[in-house]
C-alpha positions in Angstrom: -78.6 60.7 -118.5 -81.5 61.4 -121.0 -80.1 62.9 -124.2 -81.7 64.2 -127.4 -80.3 65.2 -130.8 -81.9 68.4 -132.0 -82.1 69.0 -135.8 -82.3 72.6 -137.1 -84.5 71.5 -140.0 -86.0 68.6 -141.8 -83.1 66.3 -142.6 -81.5 63.0 -141.4 -77.8 62.5 -140.8 -76.6 60.1 -143.5 -72.8 60.1 -143.2 -72.6 57.3 -140.6 -74.9 54.5 -139.5 -77.1 55.2 -136.5 -80.5 54.6 -135.0 -81.1 58.0 -133.4 -84.4 59.7 -133.9 -83.9 63.5 -133.7 -86.3 66.0 -132.3 -87.1 69.5 -133.6 -86.1 72.8 -132.2 -89.7 73.5 -131.0 -89.8 70.1 -129.3 -86.5 70.8 -127.6 -87.6 74.2 -126.3 -90.6 72.6 -124.6 -88.5 69.7 -123.1 -85.4 71.6 -121.9 -85.2 72.6 -118.3 -83.0 75.1 -116.4 -80.7 72.4 -115.1 -80.3 70.6 -118.4 -77.1 70.9 -120.5 -77.2 72.3 -124.1 -74.4 71.3 -126.4 -74.0 73.3 -129.6 -71.5 72.8 -132.5 -68.8 75.3 -132.7 -69.8 76.8 -136.0 -73.4 77.9 -135.0 -73.0 79.5 -131.6 -75.9 81.9 -132.2 -78.3 79.0 -131.6 -77.4 79.0 -127.9 -79.6 82.0 -127.3 -82.7 80.0 -128.4 -82.6 77.9 -125.2 -83.1 79.0 -121.6 -81.0 76.5 -119.7 -78.1 77.7 -117.5 -75.4 75.4 -118.8 -74.4 75.7 -122.4 -71.3 74.0 -123.9 -69.7 74.7 -127.3 -68.6 71.4 -128.9 -65.4 72.3 -130.8 -64.5 69.6 -133.3 -62.4 71.8 -135.7 -60.3 74.8 -134.7 -60.5 76.1 -138.3 -64.2 76.9 -137.8 -63.9 78.9 -134.6 -62.8 82.3 -135.9 -65.6 82.4 -138.5 -68.1 81.5 -135.9 -67.1 84.0 -133.1 -65.1 86.5 -135.0 -62.7 88.2 -132.6 -64.9 87.4 -129.7 -65.4 84.4 -127.5 -68.0 81.7 -127.0 -68.8 83.4 -123.7 -70.2 86.3 -125.7 -73.0 83.9 -126.9 -73.9 82.8 -123.4 -71.8 79.6 -123.3 -70.5 78.4 -119.9 -67.9 75.9 -121.1 -66.2 74.2 -124.1 -65.9 70.5 -125.0 -63.0 69.4 -127.3 -62.5 66.0 -128.9 -58.7 66.1 -129.0 -55.7 67.4 -127.0 -54.4 69.6 -129.9 -57.9 71.2 -130.0 -57.9 71.7 -126.2 -54.5 73.4 -126.2 -55.5 75.6 -129.1 -58.8 76.6 -127.4 -57.0 77.5 -124.2 -55.4 80.4 -126.0 -58.7 81.6 -127.4 -61.1 81.4 -124.4 -61.2 81.8 -120.7 -64.1 79.4 -120.3 -63.4 76.0 -118.7 -62.6 73.3 -121.3 -63.3 69.6 -121.1 -61.5 67.0 -123.2 -63.7 64.1 -124.4 -61.5 62.2 -126.8 -62.6 60.3 -129.9 -62.2 56.6 -130.1 -62.7 53.7 -132.5 -63.9 50.2 -132.1 -60.9 47.9 -132.3 -63.1 44.9 -132.7 -64.0 46.3 -136.1 -61.1 48.4 -137.1 -58.3 45.8 -137.2 -55.8 44.3 -139.8 -56.8 41.5 -142.1 -53.5 40.5 -143.8 -55.2 38.2 -146.2 -57.1 41.2 -147.7 -54.1 43.4 -148.2 -53.4 44.4 -151.8 -49.7 45.2 -152.3 -49.0 48.7 -153.6 -52.6 49.9 -152.9 -52.7 53.6 -151.9 -55.9 55.0 -150.5 -57.2 58.5 -150.0 -60.6 60.1 -149.7 -62.6 62.8 -151.4 -63.4 64.1 -148.0 -62.5 67.8 -148.2 -61.6 70.1 -151.1 -57.9 69.6 -150.3 -58.2 65.9 -151.5 -57.2 67.2 -155.0 -53.6 67.6 -153.6 -53.3 63.8 -153.6 -53.8 63.8 -157.4 -51.2 66.5 -157.7 -48.7 64.7 -155.6 -49.1 61.4 -157.5 -48.3 63.2 -160.7 -45.0 64.3 -159.2 -44.0 60.8 -158.2 -41.5 59.2 -160.6 -43.0 57.1 -163.3 -41.1 54.0 -162.1 -42.5 54.3 -158.6 -46.0 55.3 -159.9 -46.2 52.0 -161.8 -45.9 50.1 -158.5 -48.8 52.0 -156.9 -52.5 51.4 -157.4 -54.3 54.5 -156.1 -57.9 54.2 -154.9 -59.8 57.5 -154.3 -63.1 56.9 -152.4 -66.1 59.2 -152.4 -66.8 60.9 -149.1 -70.0 59.0 -148.3 -69.1 55.4 -147.3 -70.6 53.1 -144.7 -68.4 52.0 -141.9 -68.1 48.5 -143.4 -67.0 49.9 -146.7 -64.4 52.1 -145.0 -63.0 49.2 -143.0 -62.8 47.0 -146.1 -60.9 49.8 -148.0 -58.5 50.3 -145.1 -57.7 46.6 -144.8 -56.9 46.4 -148.5 -54.6 49.4 -148.6 -50.8 49.4 -147.9 -50.7 53.2 -147.5 -53.4 55.7 -146.4 -52.9 59.4 -147.3 -54.8 61.9 -145.2 -55.3 65.1 -147.1 -57.7 67.1 -145.0 -56.8 70.3 -143.2 -57.5 72.0 -140.9 -58.6 69.0 -138.7 -59.7 69.0 -135.1 -58.8 65.3 -134.6 -58.9 63.5 -138.0 -60.3 60.1 -137.4 -59.6 58.5 -140.8 -55.8 58.2 -140.3 -56.3 56.7 -136.9 -58.8 54.2 -138.3 -56.3 53.4 -141.1 -53.5 52.8 -138.6 -55.8 50.4 -136.7 -56.3 48.4 -139.9 -52.6 48.1 -140.5 -52.0 50.9 -143.1 -48.8 53.0 -143.2 -50.0 56.7 -142.9 -48.3 59.4 -145.0 -49.8 62.8 -145.3 -51.2 66.0 -143.7 -52.2 66.1 -140.0 -54.4 69.1 -140.2 -53.1 70.0 -136.7 -55.5 67.7 -134.8 -54.0 64.5 -136.3 -50.8 65.3 -134.3 -52.5 63.7 -131.3 -51.4 60.4 -132.8 -49.5 61.1 -136.0 -45.9 61.2 -134.7 -43.5 61.8 -137.5 -41.1 59.0 -138.1 -42.7 56.9 -135.4 -46.3 56.2 -136.2 -46.6 58.1 -139.5 -44.8 60.3 -142.0 -46.2 63.8 -141.4 -46.1 66.3 -144.2 -46.7 70.0 -143.6 -50.3 70.8 -144.5 -50.7 71.6 -148.2 -47.0 70.8 -149.2 -47.5 68.8 -152.4 -43.8 68.5 -153.2 -43.0 67.0 -149.8 -46.0 64.7 -150.0 -44.7 63.3 -153.3 -41.2 62.9 -151.9 
């Protein structure tokens, strides 16, 4: 399979390490054939009309973006022939919002890299990320924790842009990881944290429920409930 990443402008993806050289929209229009497959992110369905191929897939990574993208319509209205989802929660949600065929291509992580390093663990370290605007709820929850308990915790709040190596190092040092993003289509950070040995306590965003099982693999808090998060 020959695949190309098409950029809608002059920029380079910098939120993860990669060696992919993108092509422009004009280059893609020249190269694409009738039997090729176009994959378009869920939030920009209007771009599907720019390409003439017969098979067009909407890649849905976050259910929270769908309504703003298609309104009360459907991806079929934009010429799509199918939908790809990265988690089972997403797939189930999309089944109620489209009659198009849906394929599940699940996210995964490299367990040779994301793994526990007990010697690096810092007792009492609590980690969360400035990943979405809802991260501020972590600060609010910490302020509600009793002073006695708060003195036993060392909270680390990481900026959004980190290399994979930096993230693994942070996970391996933490006792507790607090996912704060919602809505989420799959929510990779809590899964990465689990693989590195963290206890996960926080919001699932919906999609995290694929692997965040309350009382078994995590303590799941209703999205946005600061009081319960502190408890």
